[in-house]
N, C-alpha and C positions, 0 to 999 in steps of 0.2 A: 504494500500500500504506500509506504513512504520509502522511496529509493534514495532520495537525496534530502538529508535532514541537515539544516544549518542551526547550530546552537550558538547563541551569543553569550559570551561570558565576560564578567568584569574581574574574574580571578578571585572572587570572594566566596564565602559560604552561601551567599544568596544565589549564586549561579550553579552550585553543585547539584541540586535536585534536577535542574533543567538539563544538565549534562548527562545525568543518569537516565532520565527519561528519553533524551535524544538517542543515547546509545541503545536503549531497549527498543525504540521504534525501528532503528536501522537494523538491529540484530534480527528482528522478526522478518524483515524483508530482504536480508542479505544485500543491503544498499551501502551507501557511503555516508559517513558522518563527517561533516565539515564543522569545525569549531573556530569561531572568529572572536578575536579580541581587538578592539580599536582604542587608541589613545590619542589625545590631542597633542599636537606639537606645542612645545613651550613657546611663549612669546619671545620675540627677539628683542623687543624694546618696551619699556614701560610707558614711554611717552613719545609721541611722534616727532618731538624735537631732538630726541636722543640720537646722535649719529651712530652709524655702524662702523666699528673698527674691525679690521681684518682679524685681529686676535680674538675678538668677541665672536665673530662668525665661526672661526675655527673651533673655539671652545664649545659653541653650540652644536656644531657638526659632530664633535667628539662625544658630547653628551647624548645626542640623539642616537648615535651608533651604539654606545654602551647600553643605554636604556632600552633601545629596541632589541638588542641581543638578549638582555636579561628578561624582558617580557616574553620573547619567543621561547626561551628556556623554561620559564614558569608555565607557559601555555602547554608546552609539550609534556612537562612533568604532571600537570593537572589532569590531562587526558589519560596518561599512563596510570596515574593513581586511581582515577575513577574506573577505568576499564579493569584494572587489577582487582578492585574491590568487588566487581561483578562476577568474578570467577573466570575460569578458563573458557567457559562457553561464550564469553563476551568478546571473542575475536572478531572485530569488525574493521572494515577499511576506514581509516580516519585521515583527515587532512587538516592540520592546524593552519590557521590563517591569522597573521598579524598585520594590521594596517595602521598607518598614521591617519587620523582624520576624526571628524565628529562621529561619535559612536552610533547614533541613530542612522545617520546618512550612510555610514559605512556598512552597517548591518543590512539595510535595505538594498544597497548597491550590490553587496556580495550575494544576497538572496536572488537578485535578478540575474547577476552574472552566472551563477551556478545553476540556475533553474531549479532552485530548492522547492521541494514539495511542501515544506513547512519550515517555519522559523520557530525555534524553541528558545525561550529566554526566562530568566528568573525574575521574580518580583519580591519586593519587601512587603507587599500587601497593599491595602487601599489607603490613600489614593495611589494610583500608579505613578511612577516617576516620569520625568520629562522624556527620557530616552525611550522607555517602553511606550508611552503615549504616542510619540512620533512614529515609532515602528508600526504600531497598530494602525495608525491613520494613513501611512504611506506605503506599506509593504506590498500591497497588491496580491497577497497570497495568505494562506492561513498562518496565524501566529498563536502559539500556545504559551501562555504566561503561567509559570509554575511557581508556587510560593516557595521562597527560599528558606533555608534553615533558620535564619534570624526571625522570620515571621511565623514559624511553626512553634506552637507551645503546647 
């Protein structure tokens, strides 16, 4: 039923149940699990009058590279941990995706690019956050909002 499942994660406990559900949906159909994490680029200047100095630009590039590498590693580890917790039967094809950009826009764009059958994301409960609200309004495909561990009591 769901051959291409996109799970959006913010790499917190809120997203873990969504990742578990996404893996279960894919496992049932022998499809592919895509897991996306998006992070916004840091601001290059706090004020428009602040000039750009070459050393500032280089420091920002180095930071972006280090931070991006660390987030890719966390994303891969999170997927492995969740799939490992589901047992040996949870062998599913996965593709971790890290992108720089606004989270909601990135999630929707990746869902379109991949032709995802469904987008699965975590939620802290009601009211839904800005990212989930924007995804729900613009995804153009089914979106499953799964209560996160922090909202389950």
